[in-house]
N, C-alpha and C positions, 0 to 999 in steps of 0.2 A: 513400323515402316522398317527399321532398321534389321528387326528380327526376320520379316519377310526377305529383306534382301540376304541375310545370311543363310536362310534356308536353301535359296536361290542357289547363291554360289555353292554353297555343297552339295548340291544337285549337279552344276555345272563341273566340280571336282571329279564326281564320279563317273559322269559320262566320260570327262577325258580320260580316266584312267581306265575304262574299257570295263568297269564294274557294272554289274546287273542292276539297271534302275526300274525299267519297265517291265512289269509283271506279265506273265503269259496271258493270253486272253482266256474268257471263259470256256471257249469250244476248244482251245490247245489244251487247257489243264482237263477236261473232260476226256479228250482223246488219249492225253497220257496216262490218265486212270486206266481206261478201257484197255489200254494196251501194255499196261504195266511198266512205264518208261520213267525214268530218272535220269535228271541233267548229268552231264557226264562230260570231262575233258578229255579229247582224244589225243594221243602222243603225238609230238611236233613230229616224228617220222612219218605219219600218216598223212597229217595235214601238208608237208612238205611234199608228200608225192604225187605222182601223176596217176590218172586213173582210166578205165576202159568203161564204157556204158553200155556194153551188150553182152550176155553170158557167152553166146555161141557166136562165134565168128564174126567178133567185133572189124569195123572198119577203120575206127580212130583210136587214137589216144588222146585225152585231154590232162588239162591241170594247170598248175597243182591244184590240190585240193582246196587250199585255203584261196586260192583266186578265186575258184567256184563259188565259195562262200561269200567273199566279199563282193562278187556279182549281184547278189541277191539283192532285191528292194526293200525287201520287210525283214524286220528282226528276225535273227535266226538264233538256235539253241540247239547244241549236241546233247543227243540222247542215248541211252542205252536200257535194255531190260534190267529191271533191278535184280533181277537174280544172278545175273553174270556181272555186275559192276564191281564186285569185289575179285572176281577173278576171271577177267578177259583175256581170251589167248591173243592169239595174232602177231602181235608188235615185239620184235627183238630174239623171239624165240626161233630156233633152228626147225623144230620139228610141231611147233604149235599149230593150231589149228587157226584159219581165218576166223574173224567174230564179226557181228552184225551192229552197225550203229545207224543213228537216225538223225539226218540234219532237218530240224524242224524250221518252216518259216512260217509265220505268224501275221497273215495278213489280214487285214480287215473284213473282208467276204469270203477265206479259204486259209484254210492250215494245210499246207503242203509237208510230206514226208519223203526227202531223197534218202531212201535206203540204201546205205554203203557196205561193203566188205572191207575190212581191214586186211589188206595182205601184205603190210608192208614187211613182214618178217619172213617174206619169200623171194627167192630166186624163180627164174620162169622154172626151172628143173622141178622145184619144190611145189610149185604151183601145181605141175603136171602131175606129179607124184599124189598129189592129194585128190584130183581128179580119179587118177586111177584106183584109188583107195575106194572110193564110193560107185563109179562105173565100169569098173573092170576093164574088158575087153572093148568095150563100146568108146572107152576114152580117147584112145589112139586116134579111130578115124573121125570122132566128133571135134576135140580140141587139139589135136595133132599141129593142124596149119597155124593155128590161133599159137600155140606154143613156138613154133619157129619163128614167126613173125615179132613176139614179143622179145624172143633172144636177138635178133637183129636190131630190135629197138634199144634195148641194154648196151649195146655196142656204139650207138651214139648219144647216149645220156639220156634216153627217152624211156627209161626203164619204169614200170609201173608198180605201186604199190596199194593199189585199191581197185575196187569194182563197183558202180553204181547198179545195182541189181533191179531196183524198182524205184517208182515214185505213187505214190499216195496223194490224193486231193480228198480232204474232209473224210477221211477214213475207206475211199475208194480206190481201187487199184487202176491205174491209166492202162489202156490197152496198147496205146503207141509205146514201142520200145524207149527206152532212156536215152538212147544213142540219137532218136529221132526227135525227141524232145528238145535236147541239148542244141541240136543243130538248127531245127525248124522253127519251135516255139521261143526258147530263151535266146537264140542267137549267140551261143559260146562257141567261139571257135576253138577246134582241135588244135594240137601240136605236132602231131604225126598223122602220116596216113599209113598204117598196117599193110595195106593192099600193095600199095606201091615201094614201100618201105623208105621213105624219105620223110624229113622234116617238114612241116607246112610254116611258112612263114605270114606271120600277123599283120 
């Protein structure tokens, strides 16, 4: 009986320190293997950053990332492509590219991936330059208004360090935009209205 109590106490200590105790479900492990994903600890700079949830013409800024993570109802883990684990770009470098991170939410009935881009190494100007590199002359009409709005947000301490680009459920891509999912399905409130250029009180 004493031995069982000590084992139980040890589990409580592990939970209290935030160590991983609960193994990923079979479905979560299968999806990780299929997508070649491994566990990864994102930099604090990214976790503390705000984010947008719509690639083109977003309406709102959400955040910070770690507040979104804590709002999830099921166990979560951060994952990254196993090929990029040793040399992720994005954070801290002036000219380094953004890179992809997967927030895995492992529920009994489904496994959800919230697919983020870490852009915490960017200023709005660098964010725009990266898009010009890939989209050329189309970047200005497509992303120009968002760039202007992001600059305004930075001036009131609502800068952005990430983007929620996709949401996948059991390996299937959701057709609804992540921004709508956050607002309508998850009831995760934004902190800044990009179109009106003002903070939103919660």
